[in-house]
N, C-alpha and C positions, 0 to 999 in steps of 0.2 A: 773317390770311390772307397767304400768300406770293404772289410774282409769278405771275400767271396763265400757264398753259401755252399755247403757240401752235404753229403749224405748224413754226416754226424751233426750238422747244424742246418737242417732244411728250412726252406721258406714255408711258413704255415699258411695253408690255403683253406678258406671257408667257401663252401658251395651253397649258393642260395637258389633253391629250386632243383627238382630232381626229375625232370622230364627227359626227353631225348638228348637235349644239350647237356643237362647235368650229368647224365650217365656218360656222355662223351668226355666230359671234364674228368670224371673219375678214372676213365680208361687212360686218358692222356697223362694225368699226374703219375699214374703207375709206371709210365715209361721214362720219367724224369726223376732220378735219384735225389736231386737237390730240392725237390718239392715234396710236401706231405699234406694230405687232407686232414685237418684237425676236426672237421665237423661238416655235416650237411644240414642245412636249415630249410624247413618246409612249412607251408601253411596247412599241410595235411596232418593227420595223426601220425607222429613219428613211429609208433608201433606197427603201422601198416606199411611202412617203407622198408624195403629190403635192398640195401646197397650191394654192389658186386663183391665187396670185401666186408665180410661179416664184422670185422673189428672196427669199421668206421663208425664213429658215433653219429647219431641222428638227433637233431633238436628241433623244437618249435622255433619258428622265425622270431617269435617274441622273446626267445632266450638270448638273442644276439647281444643286447645291451649288457647283459651280465658277463659276456665273454670279451668285452673290450680289453685290449692288451694281450689277448691270447691268439689273435689272428693277424697275420701280416697283410694279407690281401683277400678280399672277398671277390669271388667270381660270380657275377649275377647272371642267371640262366633263364630269366623270365622273358615274356614276349614283348616286342617293341610297341604294340598297339596300346596296351593298357598297363602292363606291369612296370617296365623300365622307366617311363616318364615319371612315375611316382617313386619307385624303389631307389633308383640310382641317386637322385639328390638327397633323399632321406638318409640313406646309408653312408653317402659320401661325407656327411657332416661329422661322422665319427670314425669311419674306417677308410683305409685305402681300398679302392674298388676298381673293377673293370667290367664293362658290359659290351654287348654286341648290337646295340641299338641300330636298326637298319632302315628306318623310315627316312630316306635321304632328304626329303623336303623339310623335315622338322629337325635336322641335326643342329642348325644354328641355335634354335631356341632350347633344345635339350642341352647343348653345350653350356649355354648361359646359365641355366638353372643349376646344373651340376657344378659349374665353376664357382658360383656364389656359395654353394654349400661347402665345397672342398676348401676354398680360400678361408671361409669362416672357421672350419674345423682343422685347418693346417694339415690336410690330407692330400693324397695324390689320387686322381680319378681319371682313368683312361676310358673314353667312350668309343663306341662304334668300331670295335676291333673284331675282325672276322675276315672273310675273304672279299666281300663287297657289301658294305664299306670295309676297308682294311687293306688286304694285299692288292686288290685291284686299284684302290685309291693311290697307293704308292706307285704303281706302274703307270697310272695316268699322269701323275705329275713328273715322273722321270721321262716319259715319252715327250711330254710338252717341253720340258727343259732341254732335252737333247735335240729335238727337232722343232724349233720354235715356229717354223713355217710349215703348217700341215693341219691335220685334223685327228682327233682321238675318237675311237669308237669302242663301246663296251657291249658285248653280247653275253647273255646268260643262257645256260641250258645246253642241250635239253636236260631238264632236271626238275626235281621237286624243291620248291621254295618253302623254307620253314616259316618265314615271316608272313608270306601271303597265305599259306595254309592255315596258320594260326588265326589270321584275320577272317578267313572263311568260317572256321569253326566257331567264331564268336557271333556269327550272324544268327539271329533268332530263326528257328526252324531247321537248323543244320545239326544233324546228329553226328555225322563224320564228314570230313572233307579234306581234300588235298588239291594243290595247284601246281601244274607243270608249266615252266617257261620254255618256249621253243623258239630259237632263232629262225628268222626267215633266210633260207639259204641264198637266195638271189642277192640279198643285201650283204651277206658275208662275203660272197664271191666278188662283189663290186668293190668292197673295202680292201680285200687282199690284193686286188689288181693294182693298187696304188693310185687310183683315179680320184680319190678324195670326194666321193659322192655326198650330196646333201640328203640326209635321211631323217624322216620324222620318227618319233617314238613308235607310232603304229606300224611303220614300214619295217622296223627292225625285229620285232618280236610278236608272237602270239601267246596268249595265256589260256590254258586248258584246265578247267576245274572239274573235279569228280566229287559229287555230293550225295550223301545218304540223308534223306529227309527225316526229320523227327516226325513222330506220329501227329497227324492233324495239320502239318505244315502245308502251305500252298506253294507249289513249285514256282509259279510265275513271280510271286512276291519275293521269294528267296533269290531267284535269278536276277531280278531287277536290282535288288539290294547289293548283290555282288558286283554286277557289271558297272554300276554307277559309283562304286566306293572310291572316294578321292584318295590320291597317292598310291593306290594299289591296282585298280583295274580300269578306271574311267578313261585313260588315255590309250588303251590297248584294244585290239580285237580279242574279245574274251568269249570263250565257249563254256557253258555250264552243262555238264552231263550228269543226269540223275541216275544213280545205280543202286543196286541192293547192297545190304550189309555184307552178304556172302561174297559178292563180286569185289567189294572194297577190300575185304580181308585177303582175298585171293590175289588181286592184281596190284594193290597199292600199299604193300607193307614195307617196301624198301625205300630208301631215301637217296637216290643218286642225284648228282648235280654237277655243275661245272660251268665253263664259259671261257671267254678270252677278252683281253684288252689289246686293241691294235692302234698303233700310232703310225700314220702314213704322212710323209713329208718330203721336202726337198732340201738338200744341202747346197745345191747350186742349180743353175738353169739346166733342166734336162736330166738331173741326177736325183732319182727317187730312192727313198729309203723306207722300209716297212719294219717296224718292231712289233713283235707279238708275244704276249704272255698268256699261257693257257693252263687251265685246271681241268682235270677229269677225275671226278670223285665218286667212289662207291657209296660213301656215306657223308652227306652234307653236314649233319650235326657233329659227327666225330671230327671232321676236318675243322669246322668252326671252333669246336672245343679245343683242338690242338693249337690253333692260333691264339685263343684266349689264354691258354696255359703258358705259352711262350711269352706273351706280353705281360702276364701277371708277374713273371720274373723281372721284367723291365720296370713295372710299377713299383715293385719292392725296392729296386735299386734307385729309382728316381726319388722315392720317398726318403731314402737314406741320405740322398744328396740335398734334401730340402726343396725339391722341385714340386711345390704344392700347386693345387688348383686342378682344373680340368685339362686333359691332354687328349691328343689323337695320335694315330700312328705316325703322323708327320713330325711329331715332336720327339720321337724315339730313335736314338742311334741304333743301327742294325746290330751292333755288337752287344747291346744291352739285353736282347732277347735270347742270346745264346748262353748255354751253361758253361761254355769254354771261356778261358781267360783271354784277355787281349793278345797276349804273347802267342797263345795257341792259334788264335784266329789269324794272326799275321803270318804264322809259319804254314798253316794248313789250308787256308781258304783264300788268301789274297792273291 
């Protein structure tokens, strides 16, 4: 491991995209003295973008190539449906990157595309870092390793899903939209009992969508497009509610979320064990951004060690995401 970064020698962070997640990254970096944002990169007109810290430079995304060598890690803040499948491989060819790609069914192909680019460019690229995929993923494999005889259950919500909301907003005819994931309480209670029930995707969650239609859009066409969308809504009981712009602004401006991973198993005949990891979040994007920022530190360290190619949270030692030294961690946290 090379010399640790400090406030005098910060890790240089570039932020690609400045929506809710990008603003969350800016807030998270401000809480970490060993990190510094050296630029925000946007497809919009930089003059129209006002970062929280006026001194933070804003550039066009096309300016990135000219900044090669001036950024240690790029944090990619685009959407999983259309942005990250293109941006992450393209940028991983030249920069160390991290993204929060969260379309679970497509992670293997995304990993392969990013790995080819990062191996070719001798960079380090961490994909799918957030809370799910990400922190929940770690707790799933820990539970399975510790209790090999049993079952793992993941519940999301009640909360607003960024990825699913982004997918709704890209549907033709949608002016504004959000989606809430709601656990089915009977399923949660059955899992917590230790009985290891068999539950289908549809039995565990409901998805509730709130949509403001664009002028001239047909509600039934929009509803059908949403509820049949592969990987997002087709396997769930999905309700689409059409509301006014005024109600949307009044009732759906915050972004709470959360959920839990439960591993239920037996260590011997008649001895049940239940392990649960829970998140309760006031702001989904701010917490996701906090995970990305911590893992950006690990990406920088892994790049310094020559650990090139695509990576996931499974490949990262817990100590690498901390600003503290190994000695501090042994003394304070072990």
